[in-house]
N, CA, C and O atoms as a GROMACS GRO file, in nm:
protein
  524
    1MET      N    1   1.816  -3.703  -0.056
    1MET     CA    2   1.696  -3.583  -0.015
    1MET      C    3   1.702  -3.451  -0.115
    1MET      O    4   1.810  -3.396  -0.136
    2ALA      N    5   1.603  -3.413  -0.163
    2ALA     CA    6   1.610  -3.298  -0.252
    2ALA      C    7   1.653  -3.179  -0.174
    2ALA      O    8   1.633  -3.175  -0.052
    3ALA      N    9   1.709  -3.084  -0.235
    3ALA     CA   10   1.742  -2.950  -0.174
    3ALA      C   11   1.725  -2.851  -0.294
    3ALA      O   12   1.707  -2.878  -0.413
    4LYS      N   13   1.737  -2.729  -0.232
    4LYS     CA   14   1.738  -2.622  -0.324
    4LYS      C   15   1.874  -2.524  -0.294
    4LYS      O   16   1.933  -2.520  -0.186
    5MET      N   17   1.902  -2.463  -0.390
    5MET     CA   18   2.020  -2.373  -0.374
    5MET      C   19   1.983  -2.230  -0.320
    5MET      O   20   1.897  -2.157  -0.370
    6MET      N   21   2.056  -2.200  -0.219
    6MET     CA   22   2.017  -2.064  -0.133
    6MET      C   23   2.146  -2.002  -0.116
    6MET      O   24   2.254  -2.058  -0.134
    7TYR      N   25   2.123  -1.859  -0.072
    7TYR     CA   26   2.241  -1.791  -0.040
    7TYR      C   27   2.192  -1.686   0.069
    7TYR      O   28   2.074  -1.655   0.086
    8MET      N   29   2.287  -1.640   0.132
    8MET     CA   30   2.263  -1.526   0.246
    8MET      C   31   2.367  -1.412   0.206
    8MET      O   32   2.469  -1.440   0.143
    9PRO      N   33   2.334  -1.271   0.251
    9PRO     CA   34   2.434  -1.182   0.214
    9PRO      C   35   2.542  -1.184   0.339
    9PRO      O   36   2.636  -1.105   0.332
   10ARG      N   37   2.532  -1.263   0.442
   10ARG     CA   38   2.640  -1.265   0.535
   10ARG      C   39   2.670  -1.430   0.581
   10ARG      O   40   2.597  -1.523   0.548
   11ASP      N   41   2.782  -1.442   0.656
   11ASP     CA   42   2.805  -1.581   0.712
   11ASP      C   43   2.717  -1.617   0.830
   11ASP      O   44   2.706  -1.539   0.924
   12PHE      N   45   2.649  -1.740   0.828
   12PHE     CA   46   2.583  -1.775   0.924
   12PHE      C   47   2.568  -1.929   0.906
   12PHE      O   48   2.571  -1.984   0.796
   13VAL      N   49   2.548  -2.000   1.042
   13VAL     CA   50   2.526  -2.137   1.041
   13VAL      C   51   2.369  -2.145   1.105
   13VAL      O   52   2.332  -2.101   1.213
   14LEU      N   53   2.291  -2.215   1.006
   14LEU     CA   54   2.158  -2.228   1.050
   14LEU      C   55   2.150  -2.372   1.128
   14LEU      O   56   2.190  -2.465   1.059
   15HIS      N   57   2.116  -2.399   1.230
   15HIS     CA   58   2.073  -2.530   1.286
   15HIS      C   59   1.947  -2.529   1.297
   15HIS      O   60   1.882  -2.458   1.373
   16SER      N   61   1.889  -2.645   1.188
   16SER     CA   62   1.756  -2.634   1.176
   16SER      C   63   1.678  -2.736   1.273
   16SER      O   64   1.740  -2.837   1.308
   17LYS      N   65   1.559  -2.718   1.314
   17LYS     CA   66   1.490  -2.796   1.395
   17LYS      C   67   1.466  -2.940   1.348
   17LYS      O   68   1.416  -3.028   1.419
   18HIS      N   69   1.504  -2.955   1.229
   18HIS     CA   70   1.502  -3.094   1.158
   18HIS      C   71   1.619  -3.156   1.163
   18HIS      O   72   1.625  -3.269   1.114
   19GLY      N   73   1.735  -3.098   1.222
   19GLY     CA   74   1.847  -3.168   1.256
   19GLY      C   75   1.949  -3.128   1.149
   19GLY      O   76   2.057  -3.188   1.153
   20HIS      N   77   1.934  -3.042   1.061
   20HIS     CA   78   2.036  -2.988   0.937
   20HIS      C   79   2.110  -2.879   0.993
   20HIS      O   80   2.055  -2.781   1.044
   21ALA      N   81   2.251  -2.896   0.983
   21ALA     CA   82   2.335  -2.769   1.007
   21ALA      C   83   2.382  -2.723   0.867
   21ALA      O   84   2.454  -2.794   0.795
   22ILE      N   85   2.341  -2.610   0.837
   22ILE     CA   86   2.372  -2.556   0.706
   22ILE      C   87   2.462  -2.434   0.724
   22ILE      O   88   2.422  -2.332   0.781
   23LYS      N   89   2.585  -2.446   0.672
   23LYS     CA   90   2.668  -2.319   0.670
   23LYS      C   91   2.657  -2.223   0.541
   23LYS      O   92   2.691  -2.263   0.430
   24PHE      N   93   2.613  -2.114   0.562
   24PHE     CA   94   2.599  -2.011   0.479
   24PHE      C   95   2.739  -1.921   0.483
   24PHE      O   96   2.785  -1.877   0.588
   25GLU      N   97   2.790  -1.905   0.371
   25GLU     CA   98   2.909  -1.816   0.351
   25GLU      C   99   2.841  -1.687   0.265
   25GLU      O  100   2.751  -1.706   0.182
   26ALA      N  101   2.892  -1.564   0.292
   26ALA     CA  102   2.811  -1.431   0.231
   26ALA      C  103   2.840  -1.449   0.071
   26ALA      O  104   2.949  -1.457   0.013
   27ASN      N  105   2.702  -1.453   0.018
   27ASN     CA  106   2.666  -1.456  -0.127
   27ASN      C  107   2.723  -1.578  -0.190
   27ASN      O  108   2.761  -1.564  -0.307
   28LYS      N  109   2.738  -1.699  -0.133
   28LYS     CA  110   2.770  -1.804  -0.181
   28LYS      C  111   2.667  -1.912  -0.170
   28LYS      O  112   2.634  -1.954  -0.059
   29PRO      N  113   2.610  -1.964  -0.292
   29PRO     CA  114   2.485  -2.053  -0.281
   29PRO      C  115   2.534  -2.176  -0.216
   29PRO      O  116   2.648  -2.222  -0.231
   30VAL      N  117   2.437  -2.228  -0.141
   30VAL     CA  118   2.464  -2.355  -0.050
   30VAL      C  119   2.334  -2.441  -0.067
   30VAL      O  120   2.223  -2.387  -0.072
   31ARG      N  121   2.350  -2.583  -0.074
   31ARG     CA  122   2.232  -2.658  -0.079
   31ARG      C  123   2.155  -2.662   0.053
   31ARG      O  124   2.214  -2.691   0.158
   32VAL      N  125   2.020  -2.632   0.049
   32VAL     CA  126   1.945  -2.638   0.170
   32VAL      C  127   1.827  -2.734   0.148
   32VAL      O  128   1.747  -2.714   0.056
   33PRO      N  129   1.817  -2.849   0.240
   33PRO     CA  130   1.739  -2.954   0.226
   33PRO      C  131   1.592  -2.890   0.242
   33PRO      O  132   1.570  -2.793   0.316
   34TYR      N  133   1.501  -2.950   0.172
   34TYR     CA  134   1.361  -2.902   0.164
   34TYR      C  135   1.273  -2.882   0.308
   34TYR      O  136   1.182  -2.800   0.322
   35PRO      N  137   1.322  -2.981   0.417
   35PRO     CA  138   1.260  -2.943   0.538
   35PRO      C  139   1.300  -2.819   0.614
   35PRO      O  140   1.232  -2.767   0.702
   36ALA      N  141   1.424  -2.774   0.570
   36ALA     CA  142   1.488  -2.645   0.626
   36ALA      C  143   1.475  -2.520   0.557
   36ALA      O  144   1.524  -2.416   0.601
   37ILE      N  145   1.395  -2.530   0.424
   37ILE     CA  146   1.399  -2.423   0.347
   37ILE      C  147   1.306  -2.299   0.427
   37ILE      O  148   1.349  -2.184   0.420
   38ASP      N  149   1.196  -2.323   0.492
   38ASP     CA  150   1.132  -2.196   0.558
   38ASP      C  151   1.226  -2.161   0.670
   38ASP      O  152   1.244  -2.039   0.676
   39GLU      N  153   1.281  -2.220   0.744
   39GLU     CA  154   1.374  -2.162   0.830
   39GLU      C  155   1.487  -2.088   0.792
   39GLU      O  156   1.533  -1.990   0.851
   40ALA      N  157   1.536  -2.150   0.669
   40ALA     CA  158   1.637  -2.043   0.606
   40ALA      C  159   1.584  -1.902   0.548
   40ALA      O  160   1.648  -1.797   0.552
   41ILE      N  161   1.462  -1.917   0.497
   41ILE     CA  162   1.396  -1.794   0.453
   41ILE      C  163   1.367  -1.675   0.584
   41ILE      O  164   1.374  -1.552   0.587
   42ALA      N  165   1.335  -1.768   0.673
   42ALA     CA  166   1.314  -1.681   0.800
   42ALA      C  167   1.426  -1.611   0.853
   42ALA      O  168   1.404  -1.510   0.919
   43ILE      N  169   1.547  -1.651   0.835
   43ILE     CA  170   1.681  -1.591   0.878
   43ILE      C  171   1.744  -1.505   0.771
   43ILE      O  172   1.854  -1.451   0.780
   44GLY      N  173   1.657  -1.498   0.664
   44GLY     CA  174   1.705  -1.417   0.557
   44GLY      C  175   1.778  -1.455   0.426
   44GLY      O  176   1.832  -1.377   0.348
   45ALA      N  177   1.769  -1.591   0.415
   45ALA     CA  178   1.823  -1.656   0.308
   45ALA      C  179   1.725  -1.660   0.185
   45ALA      O  180   1.603  -1.676   0.198
   46VAL      N  181   1.787  -1.644   0.070
   46VAL     CA  182   1.697  -1.644  -0.059
   46VAL      C  183   1.741  -1.729  -0.154
   46VAL      O  184   1.862  -1.754  -0.161
   47PHE      N  185   1.653  -1.786  -0.240
   47PHE     CA  186   1.684  -1.879  -0.348
   47PHE      C  187   1.791  -1.829  -0.439
   47PHE      O  188   1.800  -1.707  -0.450
   48SER      N  189   1.868  -1.901  -0.502
   48SER     CA  190   1.977  -1.851  -0.604
   48SER      C  191   1.902  -1.839  -0.732
   48SER      O  192   1.935  -1.749  -0.810
   49ASN      N  193   1.801  -1.924  -0.763
   49ASN     CA  194   1.711  -1.881  -0.882
   49ASN      C  195   1.628  -1.785  -0.861
   49ASN      O  196   1.529  -1.813  -0.795
   50LYS      N  197   1.642  -1.664  -0.904
   50LYS     CA  198   1.534  -1.557  -0.878
   50LYS      C  199   1.386  -1.602  -0.886
   50LYS      O  200   1.301  -1.564  -0.805
   51ASP      N  201   1.361  -1.688  -0.991
   51ASP     CA  202   1.217  -1.719  -1.025
   51ASP      C  203   1.168  -1.800  -0.906
   51ASP      O  204   1.047  -1.823  -0.904
   52GLU      N  205   1.245  -1.845  -0.807
   52GLU     CA  206   1.191  -1.920  -0.694
   52GLU      C  207   1.187  -1.859  -0.580
   52GLU      O  208   1.142  -1.923  -0.485
   53GLN      N  209   1.232  -1.716  -0.558
   53GLN     CA  210   1.231  -1.652  -0.450
   53GLN      C  211   1.103  -1.621  -0.384
   53GLN      O  212   1.018  -1.569  -0.456
   54LYS      N  213   1.070  -1.643  -0.259
   54LYS     CA  214   0.960  -1.632  -0.194
   54LYS      C  215   0.955  -1.480  -0.127
   54LYS      O  216   1.048  -1.409  -0.089
   55ILE      N  217   0.826  -1.459  -0.128
   55ILE     CA  218   0.811  -1.324  -0.066
   55ILE      C  219   0.720  -1.356   0.080
   55ILE      O  220   0.608  -1.404   0.060
   56LEU      N  221   0.759  -1.335   0.214
   56LEU     CA  222   0.695  -1.397   0.303
   56LEU      C  223   0.598  -1.306   0.361
   56LEU      O  224   0.511  -1.355   0.432
   57VAL      N  225   0.600  -1.172   0.342
   57VAL     CA  226   0.534  -1.069   0.368
   57VAL      C  227   0.478  -0.998   0.246
   57VAL      O  228   0.544  -0.965   0.148
   58ASP      N  229   0.336  -0.977   0.267
   58ASP     CA  230   0.268  -0.888   0.162
   58ASP      C  231   0.320  -0.761   0.161
   58ASP      O  232   0.318  -0.702   0.270
   59GLU      N  233   0.367  -0.703   0.067
   59GLU     CA  234   0.408  -0.565   0.061
   59GLU      C  235   0.276  -0.455   0.071
   59GLU      O  236   0.185  -0.452  -0.013
   60LYS      N  237   0.283  -0.380   0.173
   60LYS     CA  238   0.167  -0.280   0.189
   60LYS      C  239   0.192  -0.168   0.108
   60LYS      O  240   0.302  -0.119   0.086
   61PRO      N  241   0.053  -0.121   0.053
   61PRO     CA  242   0.078  -0.013  -0.034
   61PRO      C  243   0.136   0.114   0.037
   61PRO      O  244   0.112   0.136   0.156
   62GLU      N  245   0.202   0.186  -0.030
   62GLU     CA  246   0.260   0.308   0.019
   62GLU      C  247   0.138   0.420   0.027
   62GLU      O  248   0.070   0.460  -0.068
   63VAL      N  249   0.128   0.466   0.190
   63VAL     CA  250   0.003   0.522   0.233
   63VAL      C  251   0.056   0.679   0.205
   63VAL      O  252   0.151   0.717   0.273
   64LYS      N  253  -0.004   0.772   0.106
   64LYS     CA  254   0.025   0.902   0.092
   64LYS      C  255  -0.020   0.981   0.216
   64LYS      O  256  -0.126   0.956   0.274
   65ALA      N  257   0.060   1.074   0.252
   65ALA     CA  258   0.032   1.171   0.359
   65ALA      C  259  -0.067   1.292   0.299
   65ALA      O  260  -0.040   1.362   0.201
   66PRO      N  261  -0.179   1.299   0.374
   66PRO     CA  262  -0.274   1.420   0.312
   66PRO      C  263  -0.198   1.520   0.297
   66PRO      O  264  -0.093   1.538   0.360
   67ASP      N  265  -0.251   1.605   0.199
   67ASP     CA  266  -0.203   1.725   0.169
   67ASP      C  267  -0.256   1.815   0.304
   67ASP      O  268  -0.332   1.776   0.392
   68LEU      N  269  -0.190   1.949   0.294
   68LEU     CA  270  -0.210   2.011   0.421
   68LEU      C  271  -0.244   2.173   0.365
   68LEU      O  272  -0.199   2.219   0.260
   69GLY      N  273  -0.312   2.230   0.439
   69GLY     CA  274  -0.353   2.379   0.413
   69GLY      C  275  -0.430   2.428   0.282
   69GLY      O  276  -0.552   2.412   0.268
   70PHE      N  277  -0.364   2.479   0.203
   70PHE     CA  278  -0.421   2.541   0.066
   70PHE      C  279  -0.430   2.429  -0.027
   70PHE      O  280  -0.534   2.411  -0.089
   71GLU      N  281  -0.311   2.337  -0.044
   71GLU     CA  282  -0.307   2.212  -0.122
   71GLU      C  283  -0.452   2.111  -0.096
   71GLU      O  284  -0.526   2.060  -0.180
   72ARG      N  285  -0.455   2.108   0.039
   72ARG     CA  286  -0.562   2.016   0.068
   72ARG      C  287  -0.700   2.082   0.029
   72ARG      O  288  -0.780   2.022  -0.044
   73GLU      N  289  -0.720   2.190   0.072
   73GLU     CA  290  -0.838   2.241   0.037
   73GLU      C  291  -0.875   2.239  -0.111
   73GLU      O  292  -0.982   2.201  -0.159
   74GLN      N  293  -0.758   2.291  -0.182
   74GLN     CA  294  -0.776   2.295  -0.355
   74GLN      C  295  -0.814   2.142  -0.393
   74GLN      O  296  -0.911   2.124  -0.466
   75LYS      N  297  -0.749   2.046  -0.352
   75LYS     CA  298  -0.773   1.913  -0.412
   75LYS      C  299  -0.907   1.868  -0.363
   75LYS      O  300  -0.971   1.796  -0.440
   76ILE      N  301  -0.956   1.895  -0.258
   76ILE     CA  302  -1.085   1.848  -0.215
   76ILE      C  303  -1.196   1.922  -0.291
   76ILE      O  304  -1.299   1.868  -0.330
   77TYR      N  305  -1.166   2.049  -0.309
   77TYR     CA  306  -1.261   2.171  -0.379
   77TYR      C  307  -1.255   2.113  -0.530
   77TYR      O  308  -1.365   2.101  -0.583
   78ASP      N  309  -1.145   2.077  -0.603
   78ASP     CA  310  -1.146   2.035  -0.744
   78ASP      C  311  -1.222   1.904  -0.751
   78ASP      O  312  -1.285   1.878  -0.853
   79ALA      N  313  -1.221   1.815  -0.639
   79ALA     CA  314  -1.277   1.684  -0.654
   79ALA      C  315  -1.435   1.721  -0.640
   79ALA      O  316  -1.512   1.660  -0.714
   80MET      N  317  -1.480   1.803  -0.563
   80MET     CA  318  -1.635   1.847  -0.534
   80MET      C  319  -1.678   1.909  -0.666
   80MET      O  320  -1.790   1.880  -0.709
   81HIS      N  321  -1.604   1.989  -0.732
   81HIS     CA  322  -1.619   2.037  -0.847
   81HIS      C  323  -1.638   1.948  -0.973
   81HIS      O  324  -1.718   1.977  -1.063
   82ALA      N  325  -1.564   1.843  -0.974
   82ALA     CA  326  -1.588   1.751  -1.059
   82ALA      C  327  -1.702   1.656  -1.032
   82ALA      O  328  -1.763   1.605  -1.127
   83ILE      N  329  -1.731   1.629  -0.905
   83ILE     CA  330  -1.860   1.556  -0.889
   83ILE      C  331  -1.981   1.631  -0.937
   83ILE      O  332  -2.067   1.578  -1.006
   84MET      N  333  -1.985   1.761  -0.897
   84MET     CA  334  -2.096   1.854  -0.932
   84MET      C  335  -2.105   1.853  -1.084
   84MET      O  336  -2.217   1.841  -1.133
   85VAL      N  337  -2.006   1.865  -1.158
   85VAL     CA  338  -2.017   1.871  -1.312
   85VAL      C  339  -2.054   1.728  -1.360
   85VAL      O  340  -2.128   1.715  -1.457
   86GLU      N  341  -2.007   1.626  -1.296
   86GLU     CA  342  -2.058   1.482  -1.343
   86GLU      C  343  -2.212   1.473  -1.308
   86GLU      O  344  -2.285   1.419  -1.391
   87ASN      N  345  -2.265   1.522  -1.191
   87ASN     CA  346  -2.384   1.510  -1.156
   87ASN      C  347  -2.449   1.388  -1.160
   87ASN      O  348  -2.556   1.377  -1.220
   88ASP      N  349  -2.386   1.280  -1.094
   88ASP     CA  350  -2.413   1.122  -1.081
   88ASP      C  351  -2.476   1.123  -0.942
   88ASP      O  352  -2.410   1.148  -0.842
   89SER      N  353  -2.593   1.098  -0.939
   89SER     CA  354  -2.677   1.089  -0.826
   89SER      C  355  -2.616   1.003  -0.698
   89SER      O  356  -2.620   1.042  -0.581
   90ASP      N  357  -2.557   0.878  -0.742
   90ASP     CA  358  -2.496   0.783  -0.658
   90ASP      C  359  -2.379   0.848  -0.577
   90ASP      O  360  -2.333   0.791  -0.478
   91LYS      N  361  -2.332   0.967  -0.618
   91LYS     CA  362  -2.202   1.030  -0.570
   91LYS      C  363  -2.261   1.120  -0.467
   91LYS      O  364  -2.174   1.190  -0.415
   92PHE      N  365  -2.375   1.138  -0.423
   92PHE     CA  366  -2.438   1.217  -0.353
   92PHE      C  367  -2.517   1.175  -0.233
   92PHE      O  368  -2.579   1.069  -0.237
   93THR      N  369  -2.519   1.252  -0.123
   93THR     CA  370  -2.597   1.220   0.004
   93THR      C  371  -2.753   1.237  -0.040
   93THR      O  372  -2.785   1.299  -0.142
   94PRO      N  373  -2.839   1.180   0.042
   94PRO     CA  374  -2.973   1.229   0.008
   94PRO      C  375  -2.997   1.386   0.027
   94PRO      O  376  -3.086   1.452  -0.027
   95GLY      N  377  -2.905   1.429   0.107
   95GLY     CA  378  -2.909   1.574   0.152
   95GLY      C  379  -2.855   1.688   0.039
   95GLY      O  380  -2.861   1.811   0.051
   96GLY      N  381  -2.794   1.603  -0.086
   96GLY     CA  382  -2.745   1.680  -0.178
   96GLY      C  383  -2.579   1.724  -0.173
   96GLY      O  384  -2.527   1.805  -0.250
   97LYS      N  385  -2.516   1.656  -0.073
   97LYS     CA  386  -2.388   1.673  -0.065
   97LYS      C  387  -2.309   1.558  -0.112
   97LYS      O  388  -2.358   1.446  -0.126
   98PRO      N  389  -2.188   1.589  -0.135
   98PRO     CA  390  -2.106   1.482  -0.212
   98PRO      C  391  -2.082   1.377  -0.107
   98PRO      O  392  -2.064   1.418   0.008
   99LYS      N  393  -2.078   1.233  -0.132
   99LYS     CA  394  -2.050   1.139  -0.031
   99LYS      C  395  -1.890   1.147   0.021
   99LYS      O  396  -1.800   1.170  -0.060
  100LEU      N  397  -1.868   1.128   0.142
  100LEU     CA  398  -1.743   1.129   0.201
  100LEU      C  399  -1.650   1.032   0.134
  100LEU      O  400  -1.536   1.061   0.095
  101ALA      N  401  -1.713   0.904   0.122
  101ALA     CA  402  -1.648   0.785   0.057
  101ALA      C  403  -1.581   0.811  -0.076
  101ALA      O  404  -1.469   0.771  -0.107
  102VAL      N  405  -1.676   0.894  -0.162
  102VAL     CA  406  -1.631   0.938  -0.310
  102VAL      C  407  -1.530   1.034  -0.312
  102VAL      O  408  -1.451   1.044  -0.406
  103LEU      N  409  -1.528   1.118  -0.198
  103LEU     CA  410  -1.410   1.215  -0.191
  103LEU      C  411  -1.307   1.151  -0.150
  103LEU      O  412  -1.202   1.171  -0.211
  104THR      N  413  -1.307   1.071  -0.054
  104THR     CA  414  -1.189   0.998  -0.004
  104THR      C  415  -1.104   0.921  -0.125
  104THR      O  416  -0.983   0.927  -0.147
  105GLU      N  417  -1.187   0.861  -0.181
  105GLU     CA  418  -1.136   0.768  -0.313
  105GLU      C  419  -1.081   0.884  -0.400
  105GLU      O  420  -0.968   0.870  -0.446
  106MET      N  421  -1.139   0.978  -0.422
  106MET     CA  422  -1.054   1.082  -0.514
  106MET      C  423  -0.938   1.145  -0.474
  106MET      O  424  -0.842   1.160  -0.548
  107VAL      N  425  -0.944   1.180  -0.362
  107VAL     CA  426  -0.828   1.270  -0.315
  107VAL      C  427  -0.699   1.167  -0.249
  107VAL      O  428  -0.580   1.197  -0.239
  108GLY      N  429  -0.756   1.056  -0.214
  108GLY     CA  430  -0.660   0.965  -0.164
  108GLY      C  431  -0.629   0.964   0.007
  108GLY      O  432  -0.535   0.906   0.061
  109TYR      N  433  -0.732   1.041   0.070
  109TYR     CA  434  -0.710   1.042   0.224
  109TYR      C  435  -0.852   1.081   0.257
  109TYR      O  436  -0.936   1.125   0.179
  110ASP      N  437  -0.868   1.053   0.407
  110ASP     CA  438  -0.991   1.091   0.456
  110ASP      C  439  -1.036   1.232   0.466
  110ASP      O  440  -0.958   1.320   0.501
  111VAL      N  441  -1.140   1.251   0.441
  111VAL     CA  442  -1.211   1.390   0.455
  111VAL      C  443  -1.332   1.385   0.547
  111VAL      O  444  -1.424   1.304   0.531
  112ASP      N  445  -1.328   1.469   0.636
  112ASP     CA  446  -1.431   1.485   0.740
  112ASP      C  447  -1.553   1.554   0.691
  112ASP      O  448  -1.549   1.630   0.594
  113ARG      N  449  -1.660   1.530   0.757
  113ARG     CA  450  -1.802   1.583   0.706
  113ARG      C  451  -1.778   1.747   0.721
  113ARG      O  452  -1.802   1.824   0.628
  114LYS      N  453  -1.727   1.789   0.854
  114LYS     CA  454  -1.722   1.952   0.868
  114LYS      C  455  -1.652   1.995   0.760
  114LYS      O  456  -1.711   2.081   0.694
  115GLU      N  457  -1.525   1.956   0.712
  115GLU     CA  458  -1.443   2.011   0.637
  115GLU      C  459  -1.510   2.005   0.469
  115GLU      O  460  -1.502   2.096   0.387
  116ALA      N  461  -1.566   1.896   0.453
  116ALA     CA  462  -1.638   1.875   0.317
  116ALA      C  463  -1.754   1.976   0.319
  116ALA      O  464  -1.773   2.039   0.215
  117ASP      N  465  -1.843   2.002   0.436
  117ASP     CA  466  -1.958   2.093   0.420
  117ASP      C  467  -1.904   2.241   0.394
  117ASP      O  468  -1.963   2.318   0.318
  118THR      N  469  -1.774   2.278   0.472
  118THR     CA  470  -1.724   2.407   0.440
  118THR      C  471  -1.698   2.442   0.307
  118THR      O  472  -1.736   2.548   0.258
  119LEU      N  473  -1.625   2.346   0.238
  119LEU     CA  474  -1.584   2.346   0.098
  119LEU      C  475  -1.698   2.346   0.008
  119LEU      O  476  -1.707   2.422  -0.088
  120TRP      N  477  -1.790   2.251   0.042
  120TRP     CA  478  -1.904   2.243  -0.049
  120TRP      C  479  -1.998   2.382  -0.061
  120TRP      O  480  -2.064   2.404  -0.162
  121LYS      N  481  -1.997   2.456   0.034
  121LYS     CA  482  -2.058   2.576   0.043
  121LYS      C  483  -1.989   2.698  -0.072
  121LYS      O  484  -2.046   2.787  -0.136
  122LYS      N  485  -1.846   2.659  -0.066
  122LYS     CA  486  -1.753   2.754  -0.152
  122LYS      C  487  -1.787   2.703  -0.307
  122LYS      O  488  -1.807   2.784  -0.397
  123VAL      N  489  -1.792   2.554  -0.329
  123VAL     CA  490  -1.849   2.517  -0.453
  123VAL      C  491  -1.971   2.576  -0.516
  123VAL      O  492  -1.982   2.620  -0.631
  124MET      N  493  -2.066   2.570  -0.413
  124MET     CA  494  -2.194   2.609  -0.457
  124MET      C  495  -2.198   2.767  -0.466
  124MET      O  496  -2.286   2.814  -0.537
  125GLN      N  497  -2.124   2.841  -0.411
  125GLN     CA  498  -2.110   2.990  -0.413
  125GLN      C  499  -2.041   3.012  -0.552
  125GLN      O  500  -2.086   3.099  -0.626
  126SER      N  501  -1.936   2.939  -0.588
  126SER     CA  502  -1.866   2.969  -0.712
  126SER      C  503  -1.966   2.926  -0.830
  126SER      O  504  -1.967   2.990  -0.936
  127ARG      N  505  -2.037   2.834  -0.811
  127ARG     CA  506  -2.157   2.779  -0.926
  127ARG      C  507  -2.245   2.901  -0.924
  127ARG      O  508  -2.278   2.952  -1.031
  128ALA      N  509  -2.283   2.949  -0.813
  128ALA     CA  510  -2.400   3.057  -0.827
  128ALA      C  511  -2.334   3.203  -0.901
  128ALA      O  512  -2.398   3.272  -0.982
  129ASN      N  513  -2.209   3.230  -0.858
  129ASN     CA  514  -2.147   3.328  -0.937
  129ASN      C  515  -2.107   3.331  -1.070
  129ASN      O  516  -2.076   3.435  -1.128
  130ALA      N  517  -2.105   3.189  -1.135
  130ALA     CA  518  -2.081   3.175  -1.252
  130ALA      C  519  -2.220   3.195  -1.336
  130ALA      O  520  -2.223   3.248  -1.448
  131ASP      N  521  -2.313   3.153  -1.279
  131ASP     CA  522  -2.455   3.167  -1.352
  131ASP      C  523  -2.496   3.310  -1.382
  131ASP      O  524  -2.604   3.332  -1.439
   0.00000   0.00000   0.00000
């Protein structure tokens, strides 16, 4: 029966549901029969050959905590200013305000409409003052 070389960082005896008893010694490779490989992975064993190592759980992207206070306002303000300068109609609502989805994508966290409206007024005021 075919097998793969696997190891664990600790001593452990795996009693497989397929009738195999596999004795792991810390960091020493041992032959694991194919029917027991998934069970070995489930208890923390990895393949000796790094190219064969399986990842059971998809890694989730790191979620960035939203900025707070002045930093948050400045980041949203800057994003709105960039949208205004770009002047792409697809990034605006029918009412002429930046779309929340566009802002969220640009700053990396959710922006609510009330917050966006308050800052949009500031962006428009700065534009009026610049003219």
